[in-house]
C-alpha positions in Angstrom: 147.5 83.8 46.7 143.9 84.7 47.2 141.7 84.5 44.1 139.3 87.3 43.4 136.2 86.8 41.3 136.4 88.4 37.9 134.3 88.8 34.8 130.7 87.8 34.6 130.6 86.0 38.0 131.7 89.1 39.8 129.2 91.3 38.0 126.4 88.8 38.9 127.3 88.8 42.6 127.3 92.6 42.6 123.7 92.8 41.4 122.1 89.7 43.0 122.1 91.1 46.6 122.7 94.2 48.7 123.3 94.4 52.4 121.8 97.3 54.3 121.0 98.1 57.9 117.4 97.9 58.9 115.1 98.9 61.8 112.5 96.3 62.6 109.5 96.4 64.9 109.9 93.6 67.4 107.9 92.2 70.3 110.0 92.2 73.5 109.1 89.6 76.1 110.4 90.8 79.4 111.2 87.6 81.5 110.6 87.8 85.2 111.2 84.2 86.3 114.4 82.1 86.5 112.5 79.0 85.5 112.1 78.4 81.8 109.6 75.7 82.4 107.3 78.0 84.3 107.6 80.7 81.6 106.8 78.2 78.9 103.7 76.9 80.7 102.5 80.4 81.4 102.9 81.4 77.8 101.0 78.4 76.5 98.2 79.0 79.1 97.8 82.6 78.0 98.5 82.6 74.3 98.7 78.9 73.2 96.2 77.1 70.9 93.9 76.1 73.8 94.0 79.5 75.5 91.5 82.3 75.4 93.7 84.3 73.0 95.0 81.7 70.5 95.3 84.2 67.6 96.7 87.2 69.5 100.1 86.9 67.8 100.8 86.3 64.1 104.3 84.8 64.0 105.7 88.1 65.4 109.5 88.3 65.7 110.5 88.4 69.3 113.3 89.5 71.6 113.7 87.7 74.9 114.7 90.2 77.5 116.4 88.8 80.6 117.5 92.2 81.9 115.3 91.9 85.0 116.1 88.4 86.2 119.3 86.5 87.0 119.1 83.4 84.8 121.1 80.4 85.8 122.0 77.5 83.6 118.9 76.6 81.6 120.6 74.6 78.8 118.2 71.7 79.0 115.1 74.0 78.9 115.8 76.2 75.9 114.0 73.8 73.4 111.0 73.7 75.7 110.8 77.5 75.8 111.3 78.0 72.1 108.7 75.4 71.4 106.2 77.2 73.6 106.9 80.4 71.8 106.3 78.8 68.5 103.0 77.4 69.7 102.0 80.9 70.7 102.8 82.1 67.1 105.9 83.9 68.3 109.3 83.7 66.5 112.3 84.2 68.8 115.1 85.9 66.9 117.3 87.4 69.7 118.0 87.7 73.4 119.3 90.5 75.6 120.5 90.7 79.2 121.9 87.2 79.5 125.2 86.4 81.2 128.0 84.9 79.0 127.1 81.3 79.7 123.4 81.8 78.9 124.2 83.9 75.8 126.3 81.1 74.5 123.4 78.6 75.0 121.1 81.0 73.2 123.4 81.4 70.3 123.6 77.6 69.9 119.8 77.7 69.5 120.2 80.1 66.7 119.4 83.3 68.6 121.3 86.6 68.1 122.4 89.0 70.8 120.3 92.2 70.8 121.6 95.5 72.2 120.3 96.8 75.6 117.0 98.6 75.5 117.4 102.1 76.9 113.8 103.1 76.3 110.9 102.6 78.6 108.4 100.3 76.9 104.7 100.3 77.6 103.5 97.1 79.4 101.0 95.0 77.5 99.3 91.7 76.8 99.0 89.5 79.8 96.0 87.9 81.5 94.3 90.6 83.6 94.9 90.5 87.3 91.6 90.3 89.1 90.8 93.0 91.5 88.1 93.4 94.1 88.6 97.1 94.5 88.3 98.2 91.0 91.8 99.5 90.9 94.0 99.4 87.8 96.7 96.7 87.5 99.9 96.6 85.5 101.2 93.4 83.9 104.7 92.3 82.9 104.8 91.3 79.2 106.1 94.2 77.1 106.2 95.3 73.5 108.3 97.4 71.2 106.9 100.5 69.5 103.9 100.1 67.3 103.9 99.5 63.6 102.8 102.6 61.7 101.0 101.2 58.7 97.4 102.3 58.3 94.9 99.5 58.7 91.2 99.9 58.0 88.8 99.7 61.0 87.1 96.4 61.6 83.3 96.9 61.7 81.0 94.5 63.5 77.2 94.9 62.8 75.8 92.1 65.0 75.6 91.7 68.7 78.4 89.7 70.4 77.2 87.0 72.7 78.9 85.5 75.8 82.0 83.5 74.7 82.5 85.4 71.4 85.7 87.4 70.9 86.7 89.9 68.2 90.2 91.2 67.6 91.0 94.1 65.3 94.7 93.5 64.5 96.6 96.7 63.7 93.7 99.1 63.8 90.4 100.2 65.3 87.3 98.2 66.1 83.8 99.5 65.6 80.9 97.6 67.0 77.4 98.7 66.0 75.5 96.4 68.4 75.6 95.3 72.0 78.7 93.6 73.5 77.1 91.2 76.0 78.6 90.0 79.3 81.2 87.3 78.6 82.1 88.7 75.2 85.5 90.3 74.4 86.4 93.0 72.0 90.1 93.7 71.5 91.9 96.1 69.2 95.4 97.4 68.6 93.8 100.8 68.2 90.6 102.4 69.5 87.4 100.6 70.3 84.1 102.2 69.5 80.8 100.6 70.7 77.7 102.4 69.5 75.6 100.3 71.9 75.8 99.0 75.5 79.3 97.7 76.3 78.8 95.0 79.0 81.7 92.5 78.2 85.4 93.0 78.2 87.1 95.7 76.1 90.9 95.9 75.6 92.2 98.7 73.4 95.8 99.4 72.5 96.5 95.7 72.9 100.0 96.0 71.4 101.1 98.9 73.5 99.4 101.9 72.1 98.9 104.1 75.1 97.0 106.7 73.1 94.2 104.3 72.3 90.7 104.8 73.9 87.5 103.0 74.4 84.2 104.7 73.6 80.6 103.4 74.3 77.2 104.9 74.2 76.4 102.8 77.3 79.4 102.1 79.5 78.7 99.0 81.6 81.8 96.8 81.1 83.1 93.8 83.0 86.7 94.9 82.4 88.4 97.6 80.4 92.1 97.9 79.4 94.3 100.4 77.7 97.8 99.3 76.6 97.8 96.5 79.3 96.6 98.6 82.2 93.4 96.9 83.4 90.5 97.8 85.6 87.7 95.5 86.6 84.3 96.9 87.5 83.4 94.7 90.4 83.2 98.0 92.2 80.5 99.9 90.4 81.5 102.8 88.1 80.6 106.3 89.1 77.0 107.4 88.5 78.0 109.9 85.8 79.4 107.2 83.6 77.6 104.0 84.5 75.2 103.2 81.7 75.9 106.5 79.9 78.0 107.6 77.0 81.6 107.5 78.2 85.2 106.9 77.3 88.2 105.2 78.8 91.7 106.5 78.4 95.1 106.5 80.1 96.0 109.5 82.3 98.5 111.9 80.8 100.4 112.5 84.0 102.7 109.5 83.6 101.1 107.4 86.3 99.5 104.9 83.8 96.1 105.1 85.5 92.8 104.5 83.7 90.4 107.4 83.5 86.7 106.7 82.8 84.8 109.9 82.0 81.5 111.0 80.6 81.3 112.1 77.0 80.0 115.6 76.8 77.4 116.5 74.1 
């Protein structure tokens, strides 16, 4: 007959833990290649220790989304992919969109099955696609909804030289001096530059489509809101070039960057 715990042991078990459902904010990596080796090398190049963005992630929990690609047997390459994610400071916890065979392989690696994602997710966080026409470009890595905790703005008082990069994780970035060409300013929230902006500026880096970029002198090499990029190889319009202006996403659902003058 089954034995049920009684007495003090039962009481101890009752108060030592409690199981509840939870809603977590997860990064979703939307896979668009059948080759895990290619995916692993691309991730390392973009977000690994020797990349231009080695500290973009901070051991974020991750869902690998295979809904957009037909993945064949990759049993031998799972360790390579998971190692690459770890080197990018990403912690894979689940997968979605895999066929049965692939799902079984993922489970053997300690990954859970995540439910299908029925919501459209904003694209974010990939190396900008160069453009000679100044047009906006979408990228393929995607993220889940933003965390809502309030984070104080990061304030930078000194000029940023070429090669320097500042990232305001979870909040706004305020720069009180010039951002020179070759420098990068990145924020999960808004970017305010109270001086010439001549380098690269990427606001809403984790998918916040409401983020904006402001500058008293708009002369950037590249601007981005929530992963929608525009280079400025083609000169900006005369009413914004070198003048107080802002960058935002259009509100018509087309995910197009709008660069417009700031009125007094």
